[in-house]
C-alpha positions in Angstrom: 23.3 -3.4 -13.0 20.4 -4.0 -15.3 17.7 -1.8 -16.8 14.1 -2.3 -15.9 11.0 -0.7 -17.3 8.1 -0.7 -14.9 4.6 0.8 -15.0 4.3 2.7 -11.7 1.3 4.8 -11.0 0.2 4.6 -14.6 3.6 5.9 -15.9 6.3 3.9 -17.6 9.5 4.3 -15.5 13.0 3.0 -16.6 15.5 2.4 -13.9 18.9 0.9 -13.5 19.3 -1.5 -10.6 20.6 -4.9 -9.5 17.8 -7.3 -10.3 17.7 -8.5 -6.7 17.0 -5.0 -5.4 13.7 -5.0 -3.5 10.9 -3.0 -5.1 10.7 -0.9 -2.0 14.1 0.5 -2.5 13.5 1.1 -6.2 10.4 3.1 -5.4 12.1 5.1 -2.6 15.7 5.5 -3.8 15.4 5.5 -7.6 11.9 7.1 -8.1 11.6 9.2 -4.9 8.2 7.7 -4.1 8.7 7.8 -0.4 5.1 7.2 0.7 5.9 3.5 0.8 7.7 3.0 4.1 10.4 0.6 5.3 9.3 -1.0 8.5 10.8 -4.4 9.1 12.3 -5.7 5.8 10.8 -9.2 6.3 7.2 -8.6 5.1 5.7 -8.8 8.6 4.6 -5.3 9.4 2.9 -4.1 6.2 4.3 -0.6 6.1 5.7 -1.3 2.6 2.5 -2.5 1.0 1.8 -1.6 -2.6 -0.4 -3.0 -5.3 0.9 -5.1 -8.2 -1.9 -5.6 -10.7 -4.3 -4.6 -7.9 -3.1 -7.2 -5.4 -1.5 -6.0 -2.1 2.1 -7.1 -1.9 5.0 -6.4 0.5 7.4 -4.4 -1.6 10.3 -5.3 0.7 9.9 -9.0 -0.4 9.6 -8.7 -4.1 12.8 -8.1 -6.2 12.5 -5.7 -9.1 13.3 -8.5 -11.5 10.2 -10.3 -10.3 7.8 -7.4 -10.8 5.3 -8.4 -13.5 2.4 -6.0 -13.8 1.4 -2.5 -13.0 2.6 -1.1 -9.6 0.5 1.3 -7.6 1.9 3.1 -4.6 0.1 5.4 -2.1 1.0 8.3 -4.4 -0.9 6.7 -7.2 -4.0 5.6 -5.3 -5.7 8.8 -6.4 -4.5 12.1 -7.9 -6.5 14.3 -5.5 -6.6 12.2 -2.3 -10.2 11.4 -3.0 -10.1 7.6 -3.1 -12.8 6.3 -0.7 -10.1 4.8 1.6 -8.3 8.2 1.8 -11.6 10.0 2.5 -12.6 7.5 5.2 -9.1 7.8 6.8 -9.6 11.6 7.1 -13.2 11.2 8.3 -12.1 8.9 11.1 -8.9 10.8 11.9 -7.0 7.5 11.7 -3.3 8.3 11.8 -1.4 9.2 14.9 2.2 9.0 13.9 1.2 8.0 10.4 4.1 5.7 9.6 2.1 2.6 8.9 -0.8 4.4 7.2 0.2 4.1 3.6 0.5 0.4 3.9 -2.8 0.2 5.9 -4.6 2.2 3.2 -3.1 0.1 0.3 -4.2 -3.1 2.1 -7.7 -1.7 2.7 -8.0 -0.6 -1.0 -7.0 -4.0 -2.2 -9.5 -5.6 0.1 -12.3 -3.4 -1.0 -11.5 -3.9 -4.6 -11.8 -7.7 -4.1 -14.7 -7.5 -1.5 -16.7 -4.3 -1.7 -18.8 -5.1 1.3 -16.6 -6.9 3.9 -18.0 -7.9 7.2 -16.3 -6.7 10.4 -14.6 -10.0 10.8 -13.3 -10.0 7.2 -12.0 -6.4 7.7 -10.3 -7.5 11.0 -8.8 -10.6 9.4 -7.6 -8.9 6.2 -6.0 -5.9 8.0 -4.4 -8.0 10.8 -1.2 -8.4 8.8 -0.5 -4.6 9.1 1.1 -3.5 12.4 0.1 -0.1 13.9 2.5 0.7 16.7 0.1 3.5 17.9 -2.8 1.0 18.2 -5.3 2.8 16.0 -6.9 -0.5 14.9 -10.4 0.4 15.9 -10.3 3.6 13.8 -8.6 1.7 10.9 -11.4 -0.9 11.0 -14.1 1.8 11.2 -12.5 3.7 8.3 -12.4 0.5 6.1 -16.1 0.0 6.9 -16.9 3.6 6.0 -14.8 3.4 2.8 -16.8 0.4 1.7 -19.9 2.6 1.7 -18.4 5.5 -0.2 -18.4 5.6 -4.0 
C-alpha cells in the first residue's frame, strides 16, 4: 500500500491504496464519492467518466498512481446542482434509470468547456462514447445543446 494525495473536487484528499488501483475504486471505496458509476470496467461505456484537469477520462482505466492533476467528479461539478449541464438535464428530463447520467454529464461538461457552441454533429460524435441502455440519446443531445446556451 502506498499513500497518495489527490486534489478531488477542490479538496486535498490523502488515501492509502495500491498504486494500480483504478481511480474509480479510489473515488467510490476510499472517498465514498459514489456518483461515478462502474459500468464495464474496460472504458467502453462511459459511466465512470470524471475530469482530470478538465479533460474527460474513464476512471476505470486510470490507476491512482497515474493521476496527475485535479480530479472533478459529478459531486464536484457544482455545489448546488446549477451547472448548465445539470440545469439542462433537468429541463429535458433526460434520465430514465439514471445509471449512465453522471458519466454523460461529465462528458458533456468537458465538451462544452472545450467547445462552447458545438454543432449537432459535434455533440453526437462527442457523446457517442457513452452508452445509455435506456436509449435517451435524443434528450441527451438536446440537453447538451440547451446547456451550450445557458450561462
